[in-house]
C-alpha positions, 0 to 999 in steps of 0.5 A: 718847303718853298716858303723856308728856302726863300727865307733861307736865301733871303739871309739874315736880314729875312724878308717881309712878309709881303714881299715873301707873298709876291714871290711865292704867289699864293694868298695871304692866308695860306701864307700866314698858315704856313709861316704860322707853323714855321714860327711854332717849330722855331724855323722862323722867327718874325720881327715887326719893323714899324709896320712891316712884318719881317720873317727871318729863318733861324739857321742854328735850329736848321743846323741842329736839325741838320746834325741830328739828321746826320747822326741819328738817321743817317750814320749808316750811310757812308756817302753822307 
């Protein structure tokens, strides 16, 4: 969740993997594993710019999840 939160805060330009690793202070292999999971479910897209690998959160997928949760999971809760 921390990885995705950092990417959402980074905006549409995303973050280089190296910067993300420095911010989170986790091993590269751990970060790679978690990014791969986020990519596989469509929450993150990776773009290569020269030698830099950028991770960008996919806001439209996030919005679909939020809509689903509001409509399907929380429809009996008035405060949401």
